[in-house]
N, C-alpha and C positions, 0 to 999 in steps of 0.2 A: 820570197812570198809564198805562205798555202796554200792552195787550189780550194776552192769549196767542197772538192770531192774527200781532201784529207782532213780538214773538220769534221765532217760527218764521219769518216772513218774511225774518229778520236773521241767523237762524241759519242758513237755507238760501241765504242771499247767501254768508253769509261762508263756507259751504262751496263753494258754483259761484265762488267766485273762491280758492281753492286747490285746485279741483280745473282749473280751465281751464290752468293751465301743465304739466299733468306729464300731461292728459289722453291725449294721445299715446305715451307710455312704458306708460302705460297699456295702449292697447292692444295696445302692441309684445309686454307682458309677457303678457297674458291671449291671445297669438297663440302665447307660447315656452310656456308652459305648455300651450296644446290640442293647438297643431298644424296648423289650421285653423280659416279665418274665420269660417266658421258658429261655433263653439264658441267661439270667441273672445268674440265680439259677446256669446256669453250670458255666459258670465263676465264678461263687462265689467258689463253691466245688471247682474244681479246681484249683484257687488258694489260696484258702486256705490249700491243698493238700501241695501245691506247698510249700508254707511258712513255712508247717509245715515243709517239711523234709526239711526246707533251714536254718529255724529258728537261727542255731550255726554260720549263716552268719551275723546273727543283730549283727552291732559294737553298736550301740543307742537306745536302748529301747525309749527313748523320741522320734525317728524316727519312730515308727512302723504305726502310720496310712499312712505316705507317703509312708513309704518302702509297706505295704499293697497295696497300690493306681496304686504302680506300676508295682506288679505281677497279680494285676490283669489287667490292662492294656494291657499286656504282653499275658496274659490267653486269651483274648478279641481278640486280633488279631493273636494268631495263628487261635483261632475258626473260627474267619472270611476267613483265607487264606483255611482252610480244606473245608471251606461250599460250598457245588452245588453252582452254577449258581441261581437257581431256589430259592433257600433258602438267597439269598442277595436282593431277590424283594417285600420280604414282607413287607407290610405296617408297619410301626413304630406306635408302640400304644401312643396313648397323654392321659394320664386318669391323671397325674398331675395335679394339681391346679394352677393356675398363681394367685402372688399375688395382691390385688386389691380390690376396696371397691363395684365390681358388685357383684351380686351373681345370682345362678344356672344357667339358658340358656346364659347369657352373657359372665361370668366369665370361663364358658367353651369354648364359640367362643373362647374367649380374651385370653386364653391356648391353644388353638389348632393355634390361629394367631402367638404369642410367638414362640409354637415351633415349627409352620414350618418355622418362619424366623430363629430362632435356625437353624435345620437341612440344611440351607442355605446357613450357614456358610464354609468358608474355614476350613477344620477338624483341624487344628492347632488352629483357630481363635476360635471355637464354645469346645474344651478342654481347653484350659487356660482359657475362660469365665466361662465354669462348674463351673469347678474346684475352682476358685477365687471366686464365687458370689452363686454358690448356695452348695458347696462343705465346704464353706469358711477355704478353705487353704490359705496359706500367700504365695507372691511370689518365699519366697524361697522353699517353701514347690511346689508350682506348678513347677518349673524351675526343682526340684529333678525328679516328675512324670513324666514331660514330658522329660526328658534327655537332656534339654537347658538352657544357663545361663541367668539370671534371668532381662537382658535387654530385652533379645530376646521375655522372654515373658511377660514381660513392652509391647513390641512393640503390639504383638499378643493380646491383653486386649484391647491396645488403639486401634487398626482396629478392632476391632472384634465389640466394643462399638458403634465405628463410623459406625459402618453395621448396625448394629441392629436396631440403629436411625433411618436412612435411610429407610430400610426396613418397620418399624415399622411406620413412617410416609407418606409413599406409598401406605402402608393399610391402611389408614383413623384414627390411633390410635396414641393418644398421650404418645410418649418415656418418659417421665415422671411418668404416669401412673402405668407404669408398671416395674418401679424403684424400 
């Protein structure tokens, strides 16, 4: 007969085995949601604790990454609601590198421009675009994370791509360079 502690240890080990391969994706998603490293770490920590406590509710372990992204999104929204107005005005860090063929200063300038354009998108469009393009989730997974129908996600992606292309052209950058 197995003890309660053995069952808990086995569940925790299974959780950690599922978390390990997607941990980096979860870190990036938390950063995407919060815009800074400190808040991202807090959101990630809260999300992992929440996920561990409710791991028994996960019905399909193949959907673990999507499930974690939904939990992290909820954690970030809760943190945002609790934040003071001064915290909400903190500038967003732009330390990610944009893809492209430039180097050094030009690459950083392009990255800042792209991230500035991303920040101007409607929140739903930005989230759909980042989940699909940066985090490489499928349309179905994006829909699950966002709590939307797949059709709605496709519409958000289409609108986000059109708006991003417009903003990049207005800024004097060829949208094809950053694809």
